[in-house]
VOGU-3710 file (C-alpha; in Angstrom, 3 decimals, decimal comma):
1> mpqmvltsls> 184,027/75,764/164,297  183,048/79,442/163,819  182,349/80,518/160,283  183,402/83,863/158,924  182,609/85,253/155,532  184,248/88,422/154,365  182,361/90,708/152,023  185,575/91,997/150,498  189,049/90,586/150,650  192,267/92,517/150,888
11> pdwpcqvkap> 194,149/92,932/147,599  196,892/90,904/149,306  194,584/87,909/149,774  195,996/85,134/147,527  193,781/84,369/144,540  194,522/80,645/144,993  192,733/80,635/148,353  188,961/80,727/148,597  187,403/83,377/150,822  187,173/82,483/154,512
21> gthdwertat> 183,867/80,908/155,397  183,239/79,537/151,918  183,075/75,810/151,239  186,504/74,157/151,360  188,406/77,396/151,917  190,692/75,860/154,563  191,779/73,135/152,136  192,712/75,743/149,527  194,558/77,744/152,194  196,499/74,677/153,325
31> rwlrdllpar> 197,430/73,732/149,780  198,606/77,281/149,008  200,650/77,506/152,208  202,194/74,081/151,627  203,176/75,101/148,086  205,151/78,049/149,492  207,444/75,712/151,412  210,259/73,568/150,043  208,897/70,189/148,911  210,643/68,316/151,738
41> yagystltrh> 208,214/69,859/154,248  205,240/68,040/152,700  206,291/64,920/154,592  205,953/66,542/158,021  202,498/65,577/159,225  202,666/68,080/162,090  202,665/70,912/159,560  200,128/69,373/157,204  197,631/68,539/159,977  197,863/71,815/161,872
51> hvllarhaql> 197,027/74,720/159,578  198,111/77,396/162,040  201,568/75,817/162,360  201,787/75,582/158,588  200,969/79,291/158,250  203,519/80,179/160,918  206,227/78,139/159,227  205,423/79,620/155,811  205,727/83,094/157,325  209,109/82,250/158,871
61> qlqhemrair> 210,311/80,698/155,613  209,385/83,845/153,676  211,095/86,074/156,248  214,308/84,106/155,834  214,055/84,204/152,048  213,561/87,977/152,193  216,651/88,334/154,395  218,698/86,272/151,945  217,486/88,359/148,983  218,285/91,602/150,839
71> valetsrvel> 221,829/90,391/151,522  222,247/89,336/147,902  220,885/92,693/146,734  223,089/94,714/149,084  226,268/92,821/148,205  225,850/92,342/144,453  227,826/95,377/143,309  230,725/94,527/145,619  230,930/90,731/145,382  229,839/89,903/141,835
81> palgvvdavi> 232,645/91,730/139,971  235,171/89,640/141,931  233,416/86,547/140,572  233,920/87,780/137,020  230,305/88,871/136,484  230,027/91,738/133,990  228,224/95,001/134,800  225,189/94,327/132,589  224,581/90,979/134,298  225,048/92,576/137,722
91> entirmyave> 222,403/95,208/136,917  219,999/92,520/135,673  220,669/90,517/138,823  219,923/93,535/141,015  216,629/94,110/139,166  215,775/90,430/139,559  216,429/90,597/143,313  214,317/93,751/143,643  211,388/92,106/141,836  211,747/88,961/143,945
101> leqlgrlarg> 211,820/90,989/147,162  208,595/92,731/146,134  206,956/89,403/145,294  208,057/87,842/148,584  206,616/90,842/150,433  203,248/90,292/148,741  203,364/86,592/149,605  204,240/87,383/153,229  201,261/89,745/153,502  199,045/87,004/152,034
111> vrlvgdallv> 200,384/84,449/154,496  199,622/86,804/157,390  196,048/87,272/156,169  195,477/83,562/155,606  197,095/82,697/158,936  194,886/85,185/160,774  191,790/83,782/159,050  192,821/80,245/159,993  193,216/81,352/163,616  189,725/82,857/163,634
121> ssgvpgrrr> 188,325/79,767/161,932  189,844/77,587/164,625  188,346/79,760/167,358  191,504/81,726/168,207  191,261/85,514/167,777  193,413/86,816/164,914  196,579/88,804/165,405  196,570/92,548/165,113  199,267/94,123/162,956
//
């Protein structure tokens, strides 16, 4: 298995994952990726045994979460008053969604980086984005 060691990591590289090429980095990457998924996915051995599939699924999961947050953000001012939610709570909800969308974006960038590093580690050239 080819080893790669980066001299500097992207600011989007997750702090919970060791640098590629260091001892046990793939285990930390797998654990981090698995933690991003709903708990029910831990029982799927296909995902837990194949790191690249796990990274792909985590990326898809985050994309769907981001879509859901965007819909919630875009519809809050129209739909929440009809549910009896007061303006102050609506504004707090919109801020919460905006913060969550930013956080999910950071996680998605981290998943892409980790996934690319796992591909290289397994001998498959990384994706270019």
